[in-house]
ZAGU-525384 format. One record per residue (C-alpha): x, y, z. Coordinates in steps of 0.25 Angstrom, whole numbers, plus 5000, padded with zeros to 4 digits. Each point is the difference from the previous one (the first is absolute). Layout:
% ZAGU-525384
X;Y;Z $
...
% end
This chain:
% ZAGU-525384
5012;4808;5087 $
4992;4988;5005 $
4990;5009;5005 $
4998;5007;4987 $
4999;4987;4993 $
4990;4995;5009 $
4991;5012;4998 $
5001;5001;4985 $
5003;4985;4997 $
4991;4988;5001 $
4989;4996;5011 $
5007;4999;5013 $
4995;4991;5012 $
4993;5008;5010 $
4991;5012;5000 $
5003;5011;4989 $
5003;5014;5005 $
4991;5011;4994 $
5003;5010;4989 $
5003;5012;5010 $
5007;4991;5010 $
5010;4995;4988 $
5002;5015;4996 $
5003;5004;5014 $
5011;4990;5001 $
5006;5003;4987 $
5000;5014;5004 $
5007;4996;5013 $
5010;4992;4991 $
5003;5013;4992 $
5002;5008;5011 $
5008;4990;5009 $
5008;4992;4990 $
5015;5003;4999 $
5002;4992;4988 $
4997;5007;4986 $
4995;4987;4994 $
4990;4999;5012 $
4995;5014;4998 $
4999;4998;4984 $
4992;4987;5001 $
4990;5007;5011 $
4998;5012;4991 $
4998;4991;4988 $
4989;4992;5008 $
4994;5014;5004 $
4999;5003;4984 $
4994;4987;4998 $
4989;5002;5010 $
4998;5015;4997 $
4989;4999;4990 $
4992;4989;5008 $
5002;5007;5014 $
5001;5014;4995 $
4995;5007;5012 $
5008;4992;5010 $
5013;5002;4992 $
4998;5014;4999 $
4997;5002;5014 $
5011;4992;5007 $
5011;4999;4989 $
5001;5015;4994 $
5009;5005;5010 $
5010;4988;4999 $
4999;5001;4985 $
5004;5015;5001 $
5011;4996;5010 $
5006;4990;4989 $
5000;5010;4989 $
5009;5009;5010 $
5009;4989;5005 $
5002;4990;4990 $
5004;5008;4988 $
5011;4992;4996 $
4992;4987;4997 $
4991;5003;4987 $
4991;4988;5001 $
4994;5003;5015 $
4998;5015;4995 $
4992;4993;4988 $
4991;4992;5009 $
4998;5011;5009 $
4996;5010;4989 $
4991;4989;4993 $
4993;4997;5014 $
4997;5016;5002 $
4995;5001;4987 $
4991;4989;5002 $
4994;5005;5012 $
4999;5015;4995 $
4995;4998;4986 $
4985;4999;4997 $
5002;4993;4986 $
4994;4985;4998 $
5012;4997;4991 $
5007;4988;5003 $
5013;5002;5007 $
5011;4995;4992 $
5010;4992;5008 $
5015;5000;4995 $
5004;4991;5011 $
5005;4986;4997 $
4997;4994;5013 $
4991;4988;4999 $
4992;5003;5012 $
4993;5013;4993 $
4985;4998;5002 $
4997;4997;4985 $
4986;4994;5004 $
4996;5013;5007 $
5003;5008;4987 $
4993;4990;4992 $
4988;5002;5009 $
5001;5015;4999 $
4998;4998;4984 $
4987;4992;5002 $
4994;5010;5010 $
4989;5008;4995 $
5001;5015;5001 $
4996;5005;5014 $
4988;5009;5001 $
5000;5014;5002 $
5000;4999;5015 $
5013;4992;5001 $
5006;5008;4989 $
4998;5013;5009 $
5004;4992;5012 $
5014;4996;4993 $
5001;5015;4995 $
4999;5006;5014 $
5010;4989;5005 $
5010;5004;4989 $
4999;5015;5004 $
5001;4996;5015 $
5013;4993;4998 $
5005;5011;4990 $
4997;5011;5010 $
5007;4992;5010 $
5013;4999;4991 $
5001;5014;4996 $
4998;5006;5014 $
5015;5000;5001 $
5005;5007;4988 $
5014;4993;5001 $
4992;4987;4996 $
4997;5006;4986 $
5014;5006;4999 $
5006;4986;5004 $
4992;4995;4988 $
5006;5010;4991 $
5013;4996;5004 $
4998;4986;4997 $
4996;5003;4986 $
5014;5003;4997 $
5003;4985;5002 $
5002;4994;4987 $
4997;4986;5004 $
4987;4996;4993 $
4994;4993;5013 $
5001;5013;5007 $
4997;5011;4989 $
4988;4994;4995 $
4993;4997;5012 $
5003;5014;5005 $
4994;5007;4988 $
4987;4992;5002 $
4999;5004;5015 $
5002;5015;4997 $
4990;5000;4990 $
4990;4992;5010 $
5002;5011;5010 $
4999;5011;4991 $
4986;4994;4995 $
4995;5000;5015 $
5006;5012;5005 $
5004;5009;4988 $
5001;5014;5005 $
5008;4995;5014 $
5010;4992;4991 $
5002;5011;4990 $
5003;5009;5011 $
5011;4992;5006 $
5006;4996;4986 $
5000;5015;4996 $
5008;5004;5012 $
5009;4989;5000 $
5014;5002;4994 $
5001;4996;4985 $
4987;4992;5002 $
4994;5003;4987 $
5013;4999;4993 $
5002;4985;5006 $
4986;4996;4995 $
5003;5006;4986 $
5012;4991;5000 $
4990;4988;4998 $
4997;5003;4986 $
5014;4998;4996 $
5001;4986;5006 $
5003;4990;4990 $
4990;4989;5005 $
4986;5004;4994 $
4992;4994;5011 $
5007;5011;5011 $
4999;5011;4989 $
4985;4997;4997 $
4997;4999;5015 $
5007;5014;5001 $
4991;5005;4990 $
4988;4997;5010 $
5007;5005;5011 $
5003;5013;4993 $
4985;5001;4996 $
4996;5000;5014 $
5010;5009;5005 $
4997;5011;4990 $
4985;5000;5002 $
4995;5014;5004 $
5013;5005;5005 $
5005;5011;4991 $
5014;5002;5007 $
5003;4985;4998 $
4996;5001;4986 $
5009;5011;4998 $
5012;4992;5006 $
4997;4988;4992 $
4999;5008;4987 $
5013;5007;5002 $
5007;4986;5003 $
4999;4999;4985 $
4987;4992;5002 $
4994;5004;4986 $
5012;4994;4992 $
5000;4988;5007 $
4986;4996;4999 $
4999;5004;4985 $
5013;4991;4997 $
4993;4988;5007 $
4987;5004;4993 $
5008;4999;4986 $
5008;4987;5005 $
4987;4994;5003 $
4993;5003;4987 $
4992;5012;5001 $
4985;4998;4999 $
5003;4985;4997 $
5007;4998;5013 $
4995;4992;5012 $
4995;5005;5013 $
5014;5006;5003 $
4997;5011;4990 $
4986;5002;5008 $
5007;5002;5012 $
5010;5010;4994 $
4988;5008;4995 $
4993;5000;5013 $
5012;5005;5007 $
5002;5011;4988 $
4985;5005;5003 $
5003;5000;5015 $
5012;5009;4998 $
4994;5010;4990 $
4985;5001;5003 $
4997;5013;5007 $
5015;5003;5002 $
5003;5012;4991 $
5015;4999;5004 $
5002;4986;4995 $
4991;5003;4988 $
5010;5012;4996 $
5012;4991;5003 $
4994;4989;4991 $
4998;5009;4989 $
5013;5008;5001 $
5007;4987;4999 $
4994;4997;4987 $
4993;4988;5005 $
4988;5003;4993 $
5007;4997;4986 $
5003;4986;5006 $
4985;4997;5001 $
4997;5000;4985 $
5005;4986;4997 $
4990;4994;5010 $
4988;5004;4991 $
5005;4994;4987 $
4990;4991;4997 $
5001;4992;4987 $
4990;4996;4990 $
4996;4987;5005 $
4993;5003;5013 $
4993;4988;5002 $
5003;4991;5013 $
5002;5010;5010 $
5005;4994;5013 $
4994;5005;5013 $
5013;5004;5005 $
5003;5008;4987 $
4986;5006;5002 $
5003;5004;5015 $
5014;5005;4996 $
4996;5009;4989 $
4988;5005;5009 $
5011;5004;5011 $
5008;5007;4989 $
4989;5008;4995 $
4996;5004;5015 $
5015;5004;5001 $
4998;5010;4989 $
4987;5005;5006 $
5007;5003;5012 $
5010;5009;4993 $
4989;5008;4994 $
4988;4999;5011 $
4992;5012;5001 $
5002;5001;5015 $
5015;5003;4997 $
5004;5014;4999 $
4997;5005;4986 $
5015;5004;4997 $
5005;4986;5003 $
4989;4993;4991 $
5002;5009;4988 $
5015;4998;5002 $
4998;4985;5000 $
4989;5001;4988 $
5010;5008;4992 $
5011;4989;5002 $
4990;4988;4997 $
4997;5007;4987 $
5015;5003;4997 $
5004;4986;5002 $
4989;4993;4992 $
4992;4994;5012 $
4988;5007;4996 $
5001;4995;4986 $
5002;4986;5005 $
4988;5001;5009 $
4991;5004;4988 $
5005;4988;4992 $
4995;4991;5011 $
4987;5008;5000 $
4998;4997;4986 $
5005;4985;4999 $
4992;4988;4999 $
5000;4989;5010 $
5003;5007;5012 $
4992;4996;5012 $
4988;5008;5005 $
5007;5004;5013 $
5013;5004;4994 $
4993;5009;4990 $
4991;5007;5011 $
5013;5002;5008 $
5007;5006;4987 $
4988;5009;4997 $
5001;5006;5014 $
5015;5001;4999 $
4999;5007;4986 $
4990;5009;5007 $
5009;5005;5011 $
5012;5001;4991 $
4994;5010;4991 $
4991;5008;5011 $
5003;5014;4999 $
5012;4999;4991 $
4998;5006;4987 $
5010;4993;4992 $
4995;4987;5004 $
4986;5003;4997 $
5003;5005;4986 $
5008;4987;4998 $
4988;4991;5006 $
4991;5008;4990 $
5008;4995;4989 $
5000;4985;5002 $
4993;4992;4991 $
4994;4986;5002 $
5005;4989;4991 $
4987;4999;4992 $
4996;5001;4986 $
4998;5013;4998 $
5008;5004;5012 $
4992;5007;5011 $
5005;5009;5011 $
5002;4992;5013 $
4991;5011;5007 $
4988;4995;4991 $
5003;4985;5003 $
5001;5002;5014 $
4987;5008;5000 $
4993;4988;4992 $
5004;4992;5012 $
4995;5009;5010 $
4985;5001;4994 $
4999;4986;4997 $
4993;4993;5011 $
5006;4985;4998 $
5013;5005;5004 $
5005;4998;5015 $
4997;5011;5009 $
5014;5002;5006 $
5004;5002;4984 $
4989;5011;4998 $
5004;5007;5012 $
5016;5000;4995 $
4996;5005;4987 $
4991;5011;5007 $
5013;5003;5008 $
5009;5001;4988 $
4990;5010;4993 $
5000;5009;5012 $
5015;5000;5002 $
5001;5003;4985 $
4991;5012;5002 $
5006;5005;5013 $
5006;5014;4998 $
4999;4997;4984 $
4992;5011;4993 $
5005;4995;4987 $
4995;4986;5002 $
4987;5006;5006 $
4998;5008;4986 $
5004;4988;4991 $
4988;4991;5008 $
4990;5010;5000 $
5004;5003;4985 $
4995;4986;4996 $
4986;5004;5004 $
4999;5013;4993 $
4992;4999;4986 $
5012;5005;4991 $
5009;4989;5005 $
4991;4987;5000 $
5005;4990;4991 $
4989;4990;4997 $
5010;4990;4995 $
5008;4998;5013 $
4997;4999;5015 $
5004;5012;5008 $
5002;5001;5015 $
4988;5011;5001 $
4991;4989;4993 $
5004;4989;5009 $
4997;5010;5012 $
4987;5003;4995 $
4996;4986;4997 $
5004;4997;5015 $
4992;5012;5005 $
4987;4995;4995 $
5002;4985;5001 $
4991;4991;5007 $
5011;4996;5010 $
5001;5009;5011 $
5015;4997;5002 $
5003;5005;4986 $
4991;5013;5003 $
5008;5003;5012 $
5014;4997;4994 $
4996;5008;4987 $
4995;5012;5009 $
5012;5000;5008 $
5010;5000;4989 $
4992;5011;4993 $
5000;5008;5012 $
5016;4999;5000 $
5001;5005;4986 $
4993;5012;5005 $
5008;5002;5014 $
5005;5014;5002 $
4998;5003;4985 $
4990;5011;4997 $
5003;5000;4985 $
4996;4985;4999 $
4987;5002;5009 $
4996;5010;4989 $
5004;4992;4989 $
4992;4988;5005 $
4987;5009;4999 $
5001;4999;4985 $
4999;4985;5000 $
4987;4995;4993 $
4994;4986;5002 $
4990;4993;4991 $
4990;4994;5009 $
4991;4993;4989 $
4995;5001;4985 $
4991;5012;4997 $
5004;5007;5012 $
5009;5012;5002 $
5014;4998;5006 $
5002;5004;5015 $
5012;5005;5007 $
5008;4991;5009 $
4996;5008;5012 $
4985;4999;4997 $
5001;4985;4998 $
5007;4999;5013 $
4989;5008;5008 $
4989;4993;4991 $
5005;4986;5006 $
4998;5005;5014 $
4987;5007;4999 $
4992;4996;4987 $
4995;4987;4993 $
4994;4987;5005 $
5011;4992;4994 $
5011;5010;5002 $
4995;5000;5015 $
5001;4986;5001 $
5015;5001;4997 $
5003;5011;5008 $
4993;4994;5012 $
5012;4993;5003 $
5008;5007;5011 $
5013;4997;4993 $
4996;5007;4987 $
4994;5012;5007 $
5012;5002;5008 $
5009;5000;4989 $
4992;5010;4992 $
4998;5010;5011 $
5016;5000;5002 $
5001;5002;4986 $
4990;5012;5000 $
5006;5006;5012 $
5014;4999;4994 $
4995;5005;4987 $
4993;5014;5005 $
5010;5001;5011 $
5007;5014;4999 $
4993;5002;4986 $
4989;5010;5000 $
4996;4997;4985 $
4998;4985;5003 $
4991;5004;5013 $
4992;5009;4989 $
4999;4988;4990 $
4995;4991;5013 $
4990;5010;5005 $
4995;5003;4986 $
4992;4986;5001 $
4988;5004;5008 $
4998;4986;5005 $
5014;4998;5008 $
4998;5010;5011 $
4986;4994;5004 $
5005;4986;4999 $
5012;5004;5009 $
4991;5007;5010 $
4991;4987;5000 $
5011;4991;5002 $
5006;5007;5012 $
4986;5003;5007 $
4996;4985;5000 $
5002;4991;5011 $
5007;4987;4994 $
5007;4989;5006 $
5014;4999;5003 $
5004;4995;4985 $
4995;5014;4996 $
5007;5009;5009 $
5012;5000;4992 $
4992;5004;4987 $
4993;5011;5009 $
5014;5005;5005 $
5005;5001;4986 $
4987;5007;4995 $
5002;5011;5011 $
5014;5001;4996 $
4997;5002;4985 $
4989;5010;5003 $
5010;5008;5009 $
5010;5000;4989 $
4989;5007;4992 $
4998;5010;5010 $
5015;5003;5003 $
5004;5001;4986 $
4988;5007;4994 $
5003;5013;4992 $
4985;5004;5001 $
4998;4998;4985 $
4987;4994;5001 $
4989;5008;5006 $
4992;4988;5005 $
5012;4993;5007 $
5009;5011;5007 $
5007;4998;5012 $
4989;5007;5009 $
4989;4993;4993 $
5006;4986;5001 $
5003;5003;5016 $
4986;5004;5002 $
4996;4987;4992 $
5009;4992;5011 $
4993;5007;5011 $
4987;4998;4996 $
5000;4986;4994 $
5011;4994;5009 $
5005;5008;5011 $
5014;5005;5002 $
5003;4991;5011 $
4994;4988;4994 $
5008;5004;4987 $
5014;5001;5008 $
4996;4986;5007 $
4998;4993;4987 $
5013;5006;4994 $
5007;4994;5012 $
4996;4986;4997 $
5011;4999;4990 $
5012;5002;5009 $
4993;4991;5010 $
4999;4988;4991 $
5009;4989;5005 $
5006;4998;4985 $
5004;5015;5000 $
5011;4999;5009 $
5005;4987;4993 $
5000;5007;4987 $
5007;5013;5005 $
5013;4992;5005 $
5007;4997;4988 $
4998;5003;4984 $
4999;4985;4996 $
4986;4994;4998 $
5000;4988;5010 $
4987;4994;5004 $
4997;4986;5005 $
4988;4999;4991 $
4993;5008;4988 $
4988;5004;5009 $
5010;5008;5010 $
5005;5008;4988 $
4993;5013;5002 $
5011;5011;5003 $
5011;5005;4992 $
5013;5006;5006 $
5000;5012;4994 $
4986;5003;5002 $
5002;4999;5015 $
5009;5012;4998 $
4990;5007;4993 $
4989;4997;5011 $
5010;5005;5011 $
5002;5013;4993 $
4985;5003;4996 $
4993;4996;5012 $
5004;5012;5009 $
4999;5010;4990 $
4986;4995;4995 $
4995;5000;5014 $
5004;5014;5001 $
4994;5004;4987 $
4986;4995;5003 $
5000;5007;5015 $
5004;5013;4994 $
4989;5011;4997 $
5000;5009;4989 $
5006;5011;5008 $
5012;4991;5004 $
5002;4997;4985 $
5000;5015;4997 $
5010;5003;5010 $
5008;4988;4995 $
5000;5005;4985 $
5004;5015;5006 $
5011;4993;5007 $
5004;4992;4987 $
5000;5013;4992 $
5008;5008;5010 $
5010;4988;5000 $
5001;5001;4985 $
5003;5015;5000 $
5010;4997;5011 $
5006;4990;4991 $
5000;5009;4988 $
5006;5010;5009 $
5010;4990;5005 $
5003;4997;4985 $
5003;5014;4997 $
5009;5002;5011 $
5007;4987;4996 $
5002;5006;4986 $
5005;5013;5006 $
5010;4992;5009 $
5004;4992;4988 $
5003;5014;4993 $
5007;5005;5011 $
5008;4987;5001 $
5004;5003;4985 $
5004;5014;5003 $
5008;4995;5013 $
5007;4990;4992 $
5003;5011;4989 $
5005;5010;5011 $
5008;4988;5006 $
5007;4998;4987 $
5003;5015;4999 $
5005;5000;5014 $
5009;4987;4997 $
5006;5007;4987 $
5003;5013;5008 $
5006;4991;5011 $
5009;4993;4991 $
5004;5014;4993 $
5003;5005;5014 $
5008;4988;5004 $
5008;5002;4987 $
5002;5015;5004 $
5005;4996;5014 $
5009;4991;4994 $
5006;5010;4991 $
5002;5009;5012 $
5006;4990;5008 $
5010;4997;4989 $
5003;5016;4999 $
5002;5000;5016 $
5009;4988;4999 $
5008;5008;4989 $
5001;5012;5009 $
5005;4992;5012 $
5010;4994;4992 $
5005;5013;4995 $
5000;5004;5014 $
5009;4989;5004 $
5010;5002;4989 $
5001;5014;5003 $
5002;4997;5015 $
5011;4990;4996 $
5007;5011;4991 $
4999;5010;5012 $
5007;4990;5009 $
5011;4997;4990 $
5003;5015;4997 $
5000;5003;5015 $
5011;4989;5002 $
5007;5005;4988 $
5000;5014;5005 $
5005;4996;5013 $
5011;4992;4994 $
5004;5013;4992 $
5001;5008;5012 $
5009;4990;5007 $
5008;5000;4987 $
5002;5015;5000 $
5004;5001;5014 $
5011;4990;4998 $
5009;5002;4988 $
5008;4988;5002 $
4986;4992;4996 $
4997;5009;4989 $
5014;4997;4994 $
4998;4986;5002 $
4987;4999;4992 $
5000;4987;4992 $
4995;4997;4986 $
4989;4990;5005 $
4994;5011;5009 $
4999;5008;4986 $
4994;4989;4992 $
4989;4997;5012 $
4997;5015;5000 $
4998;4999;4984 $
4990;4989;5002 $
4992;5007;5010 $
4999;5012;4991 $
4995;4992;4988 $
4990;4993;5009 $
4995;5014;5005 $
4999;5004;4985 $
4992;4987;4997 $
4991;5002;5012 $
4997;5015;4995 $
4996;4996;4986 $
4990;4990;5006 $
4994;5010;5009 $
4997;5010;4989 $
4994;4989;4992 $
4990;4997;5012 $
4998;5015;5001 $
4995;5001;4986 $
4991;4988;5002 $
4993;5007;5012 $
4999;5012;4992 $
4992;4994;4989 $
4991;4992;5011 $
4998;5014;5006 $
4996;5006;4986 $
4990;4988;4998 $
4993;5003;5013 $
4999;5015;4997 $
4994;4997;4987 $
4990;4990;5007 $
4996;5010;5011 $
4998;5011;4989 $
4991;4990;4993 $
4992;4999;5013 $
4999;5015;5001 $
4994;5000;4986 $
4990;4989;5004 $
4997;5010;5012 $
4997;5011;4990 $
4991;4992;4992 $
4992;4997;5012 $
4999;5014;5004 $
4995;5004;4986 $
4989;4989;5002 $
4996;5005;5012 $
5000;5014;4996 $
4990;4995;4989 $
4991;4992;5010 $
4999;5013;5008 $
4996;5009;4988 $
4989;4989;4996 $
4996;5000;5015 $
4998;5016;4999 $
4993;4999;4987 $
4990;4989;5006 $
4997;5009;5012 $
4997;5012;4990 $
4991;4991;4992 $
4992;4996;5013 $
4999;5014;5004 $
4994;5003;4987 $
4990;4989;5001 $
4996;5004;5014 $
4997;5014;4994 $
4992;4993;4989 $
4992;4992;5010 $
4997;5014;5008 $
4995;5006;4987 $
4992;4988;4997 $
4993;5000;5013 $
4997;5015;4999 $
4994;4998;4986 $
4991;4988;5005 $
4996;5009;5012 $
4996;5011;4990 $
4994;4990;4991 $
4991;4996;5011 $
4996;5014;5003 $
4997;5003;4987 $
4991;4989;4997 $
4990;5006;5010 $
4999;5013;4993 $
4994;4998;4986 $
5003;5014;4995 $
5015;4997;5000 $
5000;4988;4990 $
5010;5006;4991 $
5011;5002;5011 $
4997;4986;5005 $
5003;4995;4986 $
5013;5007;4999 $
5003;4995;5014 $
4998;4986;4996 $
5009;5002;4987 $
5010;5005;5009 $
4999;4989;5010 $
5001;4990;4989 $
5013;5007;4995 $
5005;4999;5014 $
4997;4986;5001 $
5006;4995;4988 $
5013;5008;5004 $
4998;4994;5013 $
5000;4987;4994 $
5012;5003;4992 $
5007;5004;5012 $
4996;4988;5008 $
5006;4992;4989 $
5013;5008;4999 $
5001;4999;5015 $
4998;4984;5001 $
5011;5000;4988 $
5009;5009;5008 $
4997;4991;5013 $
5004;4988;4992 $
5013;5007;4996 $
5002;5004;5014 $
4999;4986;5005 $
5009;4994;4990 $
5010;5012;5003 $
4999;4997;5015 $
5004;4985;4997 $
5011;5004;4991 $
5004;5011;5011 $
5000;4990;5011 $
5008;4990;4991 $
5010;5011;4996 $
5001;5004;5014 $
5003;4986;5005 $
5011;5000;4988 $
5005;5013;5005 $
5001;4995;5014 $
5007;4987;4995 $
5009;5009;4992 $
5003;5010;5010 $
5004;4989;5009 $
5009;4994;4991 $
5006;5013;4996 $
5003;5003;5016 $
5006;4986;5000 $
5008;5003;4988 $
5004;5014;5006 $
5004;4994;5013 $
5008;4990;4992 $
5007;5010;4992 $
5003;5009;5012 $
5007;4988;5006 $
5008;4997;4987 $
5004;5015;4998 $
5005;5000;5015 $
5007;4988;4998 $
5006;5004;4986 $
5004;5014;5007 $
5007;4992;5011 $
5007;4992;4989 $
5004;5012;4992 $
5005;5006;5013 $
5009;4988;5003 $
5004;4999;4986 $
5006;5014;5001 $
5006;4997;5012 $
5006;4988;4994 $
5005;5009;4988 $
5007;5010;5009 $
5006;4988;5008 $
5005;4995;4986 $
5005;5014;4996 $
5008;5001;5014 $
5005;4985;4998 $
5005;5005;4985 $
5007;5012;5005 $
5007;4992;5012 $
5005;4989;4990 $
5005;5011;4990 $
5007;5007;5013 $
5006;4986;5003 $
5005;4998;4986 $
5006;5014;5000 $
5008;4997;5012 $
5004;4987;4995 $
5006;5007;4988 $
5007;5010;5008 $
5006;4989;5008 $
5005;4995;4987 $
4992;4988;4999 $
4994;4996;4986 $
4984;5002;5000 $
4992;4996;4987 $
4988;5008;4997 $
4987;4992;4997 $
5003;5002;4985 $
5013;4994;5002 $
4994;4988;5008 $
4989;4998;4990 $
5010;4999;4988 $
5010;4991;5009 $
4987;4992;5003 $
4997;4999;4984 $
5014;4997;4997 $
5001;4988;5011 $
4987;4995;4994 $
5006;4999;4986 $
5013;4994;5004 $
4992;4989;5007 $
4992;4998;4987 $
5012;4998;4992 $
5005;4990;5010 $
4987;4992;4999 $
5002;5000;4986 $
5014;4994;5000 $
% end
């Protein structure tokens, strides 16, 4: 202790040890001291020297500090000092280390010195960063060190948990990927870190947010784990508790973490949407009427909130996920709230710009959201559509550049896959819909298109091109637009005016000489005439356009003009590819000959390639939003880059094709069209066949159901027959036993004499049961007879149907014989006609036999008239024969089905008849047995009478039973 006080206390006598020597002695004391207090003081001293002697402490003391973390887990104070020391040597930030120790020897002057030190230069900062990365790499070489740190975070003590959070954050900043991998494989590693958000101490919770920000950077697996640890619910609760957009930096940290979890992570985005967390974002954007005095933190918070909304509907997401989120945002009122901010006053410019970008992506490609946005009006007098107000800002050169870009992006998203919106914009330019008392979107676009501001020219041209994108109808409608250039001159079309700006007039050329203006107009013209032969014809109809394009392409201009040359080549190539050869002077072949003579095919293709080789082309092709560092670099539109990529190859092929190749291609197209027609016919035939198959399937289903019903009936009848057989067998067995008993009684007279009354009663009961069964069998026999008669009548009907078919077949054979006789007569007539013609030719050579020739001619005319009549009759008979053949085929099919049905019914009938015969035979046997039984009973009664026993007849028994019943009734009444 005296040694430490000597080192850290006041000046002592004798030479002072250097910093490295002091650190070495402290490290030895940490390693060798047995008392906890000595080790604690040594670690505290290392902490105080760790910022000034960062290199020495990190090199000599790191292993000892890690050992302290492993061995002295029971003392929270020494753990806190060790964690703080490790943080100081690993962290690269220049922030002052807050020392929570109450020890008086803490080097406060050193801390004050750090406050006054000026910022290090770049070399010193780079050296410090390298030092932090070096120590971080040394620490994480053993994954157990990170696992140990995660275990220490479970300690609730503030002096342990807070330094541990800061140290782990510093490790993630320096070696993010490696530390993420260790935490990912550590059991419950991410869950332990998520527990920091539930800590009641705000300092630890807030630093836990910073830790999770570093942890979730560019690691989808950890992002999913954090999301499923209920991170969204916790973060949204913290944002609400802190005051939403009016909150402090904690809200900012929560929003940054949410952006990390959702950006480019479709799984988390879907989880966020399905958890109804989008609805909880709506209150964030409830801005009051008084929008003055926005704090910098509120602007930052709202900017991040808007960015979070954009993450959910970003164009880089899958279309299905974005559409689902767009639908939810409209249904919960979030889009309406954003439009309210859009039209509010007093909103800062950067928030307004980001809101426009956010609304753009919320409505992009969603018809419902686009229709709602079209209905939004600005709070002005008179009210104007929000689109018109935004376009006024876009064509106003005094507005900020980023705001104008945002408005252009909003207009593009409004028209994206929105043919209805495209039609509404183009309609504002047509003569029949122009309202002189109000400003329309079309008027603003035309005003921007012909403005002196080149950026307005470019934005208006691109916006108008998006109104024509993939919409042939609007391209043709826009050809009707007429513009009044000046007093006393006739109006010109919009297409003509655009080409005039490029090619004619001193003043116009002065405006069009700007590269940005000409690029915008050329992009508009290319989009306009693409895939629209009528627009190509209108463009070529102006005799000056083609010479201007060829002159521009063939000239050797500077670097700035190469892009214009490439766009001119693209425009001329579209005129060739989509040319319908309606203008004789500018057919495909003549334009290609002109290119070959004036420019050269290879030179033309080279100039066409200038577009894709431009440095700004690839930047515009990356994403739909127009983001440019300066107005001068605003040259390409995202959708136009797609068009160039699509047309470059086909135009090159079209220019190199010869007339023979084009003819072959046209023939191939015709063949393909014929094939398409054949395929269409086959499709129709297949549809008809499918319908017929469906009908047949229904018929088969109905017949199957009938068959099942019949099978059920047959099964029931078989079951009844089997039941009758079983009853018959039982009766047989009973009668056999009775016969055996009777034979035994006849052999032994003593047993007959001893016959009891109980046995007689049993015999009577059996006889009564046999009579009942006999009655039941007779009833069933009558039912089966009725069923057999029904089957016979159905069979007779089937036979009648077969006789009708036979009569139709006979009638068909008669018609066939009649047709054959008519054909024979026609052949005879033809023979006579040929003979007459031959005789007429012979008679024409002989002038003396003119009268015979006239008679032959008359006869031949008569024969021809008869022949014509016979031919007509024959055609009629053929038609009848065809119809009868069809009827015969149908009848044959019906006859075959009826025959098969009759055969089935006959088979069933034969089976039933066989079964009925068997039943009748069994019944006859039964009757015989009953008769024998009655005779035996009668003989037994006679014997009993002879023996002197009183035996009642059946009538006496019935009378006695009736008397007994009457007596019982009287007793009941009494």
